[in-house]
C-alpha positions in Angstrom: -47.9 -29.2 -16.2 -48.3 -32.8 -17.3 -46.0 -32.1 -20.3 -43.4 -30.4 -18.1 -43.4 -33.4 -15.7 -43.0 -35.7 -18.6 -40.1 -33.6 -19.8 -38.4 -33.7 -16.4 -38.9 -37.5 -16.2 -37.5 -38.0 -19.7 -34.5 -35.8 -18.9 -33.7 -37.6 -15.6 -34.1 -40.9 -17.3 -31.7 -40.0 -20.1 -29.2 -38.6 -17.5 -29.3 -41.8 -15.4 -28.9 -43.8 -18.6 -25.5 -42.0 -18.9 -26.6 -39.7 -21.7 -24.5 -36.5 -21.4 -26.5 -33.9 -19.5 -26.2 -31.3 -22.2 -27.6 -33.7 -24.8 -30.3 -34.9 -22.5 -31.6 -31.4 -21.7 -31.3 -30.2 -25.3 -33.0 -33.2 -26.8 -35.9 -33.1 -24.3 -36.2 -29.3 -24.7 -36.2 -29.4 -28.5 -38.7 -32.3 -28.7 -40.9 -30.7 -26.1 -40.9 -27.3 -27.7 -41.6 -28.9 -31.1 -44.6 -30.8 -29.6 -46.0 -27.7 -28.0 -45.3 -25.1 -30.7 -44.2 -26.7 -33.9 -41.1 -28.2 -35.4 -40.1 -25.2 -37.6 -40.2 -22.8 -34.6 -38.2 -25.4 -32.6 -35.5 -25.5 -35.3 -35.4 -21.7 -35.2 -35.2 -21.7 -31.4 -32.3 -24.2 -31.6 -30.3 -21.9 -34.0 -31.1 -18.7 -31.9 -30.1 -20.2 -28.6 -27.0 -21.8 -29.9 -25.9 -18.4 -31.3 -26.9 -16.3 -28.3 -25.2 -18.7 -25.9 -21.9 -18.7 -27.6 -21.7 -15.2 -29.2 -22.8 -13.0 -26.3 -20.1 -10.7 -24.9 -20.9 -11.7 -21.3 -20.0 -15.3 -22.0 -16.4 -14.4 -22.4 -16.0 -14.5 -18.6 -16.3 -18.3 -18.6 -13.2 -19.2 -20.7 -11.1 -16.4 -19.2 -11.7 -17.4 -15.6 -11.1 -21.0 -16.5 -7.8 -20.0 -18.2 -6.8 -17.9 -15.2 -7.4 -20.9 -12.8 -5.5 -23.3 -15.0 -2.5 -21.0 -15.4 -2.2 -20.3 -11.7 -2.7 -24.0 -10.8 -0.1 -25.0 -13.4 2.6 -23.0 -11.6 2.5 -25.2 -8.5 0.7 -22.7 -6.3 -1.2 -25.5 -4.6 1.9 -26.9 -2.8 3.1 -23.4 -1.8 -0.4 -22.4 -0.6 -0.6 -25.5 1.5 2.9 -24.9 2.9 2.0 -21.4 4.0 -1.2 -22.6 5.7 0.8 -25.4 7.3 3.4 -22.9 8.7 0.7 -20.7 10.3 -1.8 -23.2 11.4 -0.2 -26.6 11.7 1.4 -26.5 15.2 -1.8 -27.1 17.2 -3.8 -30.3 17.5 -5.7 -30.7 14.2 -3.7 -27.8 12.8 -2.8 -29.6 9.6 -6.5 -30.4 8.9 -7.4 -26.8 9.5 -4.5 -25.8 7.1 -5.9 -28.2 4.6 -9.4 -26.7 4.7 -8.0 -23.2 4.3 -5.5 -24.1 1.5 -8.2 -26.2 -0.3 -10.7 -23.3 -0.1 -8.1 -20.9 -1.3 -6.9 -23.1 -4.2 -10.5 -24.0 -5.2 -11.4 -20.3 -5.4 -8.4 -19.7 -7.7 -8.8 -22.7 -10.0 -12.6 -22.8 -9.9 -13.0 -26.6 -9.9 -13.9 -28.6 -6.8 -12.9 -31.9 -8.4 -9.5 -30.5 -9.5 -8.9 -29.2 -6.0 -9.6 -32.7 -4.5 -7.2 -34.3 -6.9 -4.5 -31.7 -6.4 -4.7 -31.2 -2.6 -5.1 -34.9 -2.1 -1.7 -35.4 -3.7 -0.2 -32.4 -1.8 -1.8 -32.7 1.7 -2.3 -36.4 2.3 1.4 -37.3 2.4 2.1 -34.6 5.0 -0.9 -35.5 7.2 0.0 -39.2 7.1 3.6 -38.3 8.0 2.4 -36.6 11.2 0.1 -39.5 12.1 -3.3 -38.0 11.1 -6.2 -40.4 10.8 -7.3 -41.0 7.2 -10.9 -40.2 8.1 -10.1 -36.6 9.1 -7.5 -36.1 6.4 -9.7 -37.2 3.5 -12.8 -35.4 4.9 -10.9 -32.1 5.3 -9.7 -32.2 1.7 -13.1 -33.2 0.2 -15.0 -30.6 2.3 -12.5 -27.8 1.8 -12.6 -28.2 -2.0 -16.3 -27.4 -2.1 -15.6 -23.8 -1.0 -14.4 -22.9 -4.4 -17.8 -22.9 -6.0 -18.9 -20.1 -3.7 -15.9 -18.0 -3.0 -15.3 -15.8 -6.1 -14.3 -16.1 -8.8 -16.9 -18.9 -9.0 -17.8 -20.4 -12.4 -21.1 -21.8 -11.0 -22.2 -18.3 -9.8 -21.3 -17.0 -13.3 -23.6 -19.7 -14.9 -26.4 -18.9 -12.4 -26.0 -15.2 -13.2 -26.2 -15.8 -16.9 -29.2 -18.1 -17.0 -31.2 -16.0 -14.5 -29.9 -12.6 -15.7 -28.7 -11.7 -12.2 -25.8 -9.2 -11.7 -22.6 -11.3 -11.4 -20.8 -8.7 -9.4 -23.6 -8.8 -6.8 -23.4 -12.6 -6.7 -19.6 -12.4 -6.2 -20.0 -9.9 -3.3 -22.8 -12.0 -1.8 -20.7 -15.2 -1.8 -17.8 -13.7 0.2 -19.3 -13.7 3.8 -21.1 -17.1 3.5 -17.8 -18.4 2.1 -15.8 -17.2 5.1 -18.5 -18.6 7.4 -18.1 -21.9 5.6 -14.4 -21.9 6.3 -15.0 -21.1 10.0 -17.6 -23.8 10.3 -15.3 -26.4 8.6 -12.6 -25.4 11.1 -15.1 -25.9 13.9 -15.9 -29.3 12.5 -12.2 -30.2 12.6 -11.8 -28.9 16.2 -14.9 -30.8 17.3 -13.6 -34.0 15.7 -10.2 -33.6 17.4 -11.9 -32.8 20.8 -13.9 -36.0 20.6 -10.9 -38.1 19.5 -7.6 -36.4 20.4 -5.4 -39.2 19.0 -6.9 -38.6 15.5 -4.7 -35.6 14.9 -1.4 -35.1 16.8 0.3 -31.7 16.6 3.1 -31.1 14.1 6.4 -29.1 14.7 6.3 -25.4 15.4 7.7 -23.1 12.7 9.5 -19.8 13.4 8.3 -16.5 12.1 11.1 -16.2 9.6 9.9 -19.4 7.9 6.3 -18.3 8.1 7.0 -15.0 6.3 9.2 -16.9 3.8 6.3 -19.1 3.0 4.1 -16.1 2.1 6.8 -14.9 -0.3 5.9 -17.8 -2.7 2.2 -17.0 -2.9 2.0 -13.2 -2.8 1.6 -12.9 -6.5 -1.4 -15.2 -6.7 -3.0 -13.6 -3.7 -2.5 -10.1 -5.1 -4.0 -11.2 -8.4 -7.1 -12.6 -6.6 -7.4 -9.4 -4.6 -7.1 -7.2 -7.6 -9.6 -9.2 -9.7 -12.3 -9.4 -7.0 -11.5 -5.9 -5.7 -11.9 -4.5 -9.2 -15.3 -6.0 -9.5 -16.4 -4.8 -6.0 -15.1 -1.3 -6.5 -16.8 -0.9 -9.9 -13.4 -0.4 -11.6 -14.0 -3.6 -13.7 -17.0 -5.3 -15.0 -16.9 -9.1 -14.4 -15.9 -9.7 -18.0 -13.1 -7.1 -17.9 -11.9 -8.6 -14.5 -11.8 -12.0 -16.1 -9.6 -10.7 -18.9 -7.3 -8.9 -16.4 -7.2 -12.1 -14.3 -6.2 -14.3 -17.3 -3.5 -11.8 -18.3 -2.2 -11.5 -14.7 -2.1 -15.3 -14.4 -0.1 -15.4 -17.6 2.4 -12.9 -16.2 2.7 -15.0 -13.0 3.3 -18.2 -15.0 5.9 -16.6 -17.2 7.6 -15.0 -14.2 7.9 -18.3 -12.4 9.3 -20.0 -15.4 7.6 -23.3 -14.4 5.5 -23.8 -17.6 7.1 -25.3 -20.6 5.6 -25.1 -24.1 4.0 -28.5 -23.8 2.4 -27.8 -20.4 1.1 -24.4 -21.7 -0.4 -26.2 -24.7 -2.1 -28.7 -22.4 -3.5 -25.8 -20.3 -5.0 -24.2 -23.4 -6.5 -27.5 -24.6 -8.0 -28.2 -21.2 -9.4 -24.6 -21.1 -11.0 -25.1 -24.5 -12.4 -28.5 -23.6 -13.9 -27.2 -20.3 -15.3 -24.2 -22.0 -16.9 -26.3 -24.8 -18.5 -28.6 -22.2 -19.9 -25.6 -20.2 -21.2 -23.9 -23.4 -22.9 -27.2 -24.5 -24.5 -27.4 -21.0 -25.8 -23.8 -21.3 -27.2 -24.4 -24.8 -28.9 -27.6 -23.6 -30.3 -25.7 -20.5 -31.5 -22.9 -22.8 -33.5 -25.3 -24.9 -34.9 -27.0 -21.8 -35.8 -23.6 -20.3 -37.7 -22.5 -23.4 -39.6 -25.7 -23.4 -40.6 -25.1 -19.7 -41.6 -21.5 -20.4 -44.0 -22.6 -23.2 -45.4 -25.4 -21.1 -46.4 -22.9 -18.4 -45.0 -25.2 -15.7 -43.5 -22.4 -13.5 -46.7 -20.4 -13.7 -48.7 -23.5 -12.7 -46.3 -24.2 -9.9 -46.6 -20.6 -8.6 -50.4 -20.8 -8.8 -50.3 -24.1 -6.9 -48.1 -22.5 -4.2 -50.3 -19.5 -3.9 -53.5 -21.6 -3.6 -52.0 -24.2 -1.3 -51.6 -21.9 1.6 -48.0 -22.7 2.1 -45.9 -19.9 3.5 -42.9 -18.7 1.5 -40.6 -20.1 4.2 -42.2 -23.5 3.8 -41.7 -23.4 0.0 -38.0 -22.5 0.5 -37.6 -25.3 3.0 -39.1 -27.8 0.5 -36.8 -26.5 -2.3 -33.8 -26.9 0.0 -34.8 -30.5 0.7 -35.1 -31.2 -3.0 -31.7 -29.8 -3.7 -30.1 -31.8 -0.8 -31.6 -35.0 -2.3 -30.6 -34.1 -5.9 -27.1 -33.2 -4.6 -26.6 -36.8 -3.5 -27.2 -38.0 -7.1 -26.1 -35.3 -9.5 -23.2 -33.0 -10.2 -23.7 -29.3 -9.2 -23.7 -27.6 -12.6 -26.1 -30.2 -14.1 -28.4 -29.8 -11.1 -28.4 -26.0 -11.4 -29.1 -26.0 -15.1 -31.8 -28.6 -14.8 -33.8 -27.1 -11.9 -33.3 -23.4 -11.9 -35.6 -22.7 -14.9 -38.4 -24.2 -12.8 -37.7 -23.0 -9.3 -36.3 -19.5 -10.1 -39.6 -17.9 -11.3 -41.4 -19.3 -8.2 -38.8 -18.0 -5.8 -38.8 -14.5 -7.4 -42.6 -14.6 -7.6 -42.7 -15.1 -3.9 -40.7 -11.9 -3.4 -37.3 -13.4 -2.6 -34.1 -11.8 -3.7 -32.5 -13.6 -6.7 -29.0 -12.9 -5.4 -29.8 -14.4 -2.0 -31.3 -17.5 -3.7 -28.2 -17.9 -5.9 -26.0 -18.0 -2.8 -28.3 -20.4 -1.0 -28.4 -22.6 -4.1 -24.7 -22.8 -4.4 -24.3 -23.7 -0.7 -26.8 -26.5 -1.2 -24.7 -27.6 -4.2 -21.6 -27.6 -2.0 -23.4 -29.8 0.5 -24.4 -32.2 -2.3 -20.7 -32.6 -3.3 -20.0 -34.3 0.0 -23.3 -36.0 0.8 -23.5 -39.8 0.5 -24.3 -42.0 -1.3 -23.0 -40.3 -4.5 -21.2 -37.1 -3.3 -18.9 -36.4 -6.2 -16.0 -35.2 -4.0 -16.1 -38.4 -1.9 -15.5 -40.7 -4.9 -12.9 -38.4 -6.3 -11.1 -38.5 -3.0 -11.4 -42.3 -3.0 -9.8 -42.4 -6.5 -6.9 -40.2 -5.1 -6.4 -42.5 -2.1 -7.5 -46.0 -3.3 -6.2 -47.6 -0.1 -8.8 -45.7 2.0 -12.3 -47.4 2.0 -15.2 -45.2 1.0 -16.9 -46.0 4.3 -14.0 -44.3 6.1 -14.3 -41.2 4.0 -18.0 -41.1 4.6 -17.5 -41.5 8.4 -15.1 -38.6 8.4 -17.3 -36.3 6.4 -20.3 -36.4 8.7 -19.2 -33.4 11.0 -18.7 -31.3 7.8 -22.2 -32.2 6.5 -23.5 -31.2 9.9 -21.9 -27.7 9.9 -23.0 -27.2 6.2 -26.6 -27.8 7.2 -26.2 -25.2 9.9 -24.9 -22.8 7.2 -27.8 -23.5 5.0 -30.2 -22.7 7.9 -28.4 -19.5 8.8 -28.3 -18.1 5.2 -31.9 -19.2 4.6 -33.2 -17.6 7.9 -31.0 -14.5 7.7 -30.8 -13.3 4.1 -29.0 -10.1 5.2 -25.8 -12.2 5.7 -25.6 -12.8 1.9 -27.1 -9.4 0.9 -25.0 -7.1 3.1 -22.0 -6.7 0.8 -24.1 -6.4 -2.5 -26.2 -3.7 -0.9 -23.1 -1.9 0.4 -21.1 -2.1 -2.8 -23.7 -1.8 -5.5 
């Protein structure tokens, strides 16, 4: 346990010294394994994990879903998605903020990146909300919060990574994320309504739109929505595996992009380069996490932690509560993928050893990561939003995000206390 704690301390030190997370975890894992087992076995482990992490068939799902998201995002679907949400939801007080949450959640689930959603929807939604007199606190908060939904609502890259490193069924994880994701949207809408109820002048109503224009707005997004339904429906029905669904989704996104004729050769080349760069970063993170995991396995840290929990007299619910607190604190300081890769190898065996469902824990973990993205002082989405709207002080963004943090804490409590909410669809479909 002492060696494992030294490894964690070293990894955190390197990360906060701005060493890339993949290099930090990989270096600590390699040196720690070499110290415990020997340097020749450590070299062999490095080669084996590098090969298995990049040459495994199941890993194909990562670049394909990233490519699908980049292709759909590159066709301008974000603006059209926001316009459709605005037509249906924008006429009431706070309606544009509600439309922003829905559109941000929808776009984030398609593109798979919370940060990219903040940047894109910030450019799309902020001008409209300012035009109708919305306060910047509500506008920036609804964008930053809505963008977090994409790491839970499938197809989620974070759920794929969790499924790979814990060997949990990805289709079950996708099914499990759907209901908590919808609950998240409803709670964010409730946060908007509560904010508007407290301060009615913060969000004046916009003009009403006729049904003809509403249906016309749907005509621009039907292809992307159909692609999303087919990909996720194929996984849920058992018609596709998650890997086959990713291939179908990438092909369908290519068809949509070609049909819209909005992608030139240069933009298509940039999409391929961005997909390759993102994939390389994620693979490097997975290799580094694999090395770190092997080090922790040989140190016996998770077994020692499980023994400590068993002998301490703590109830399983207390252990989950403590783990949630740890993730909330880490979420203030770290990016979500890094946090999952660094901590899951230690906590996952303990959670499973206590009899909890790994699918349920994966959903709870992702919701906690969502919360971390908008939690001060270093919520990533808050600072990305600040870079998109440099004229809005960070204090204003933080002030606006507080109701959304409150409803996210409620969602964490609900999913933690009632696992059936997350497990209903997986048990029904699989």
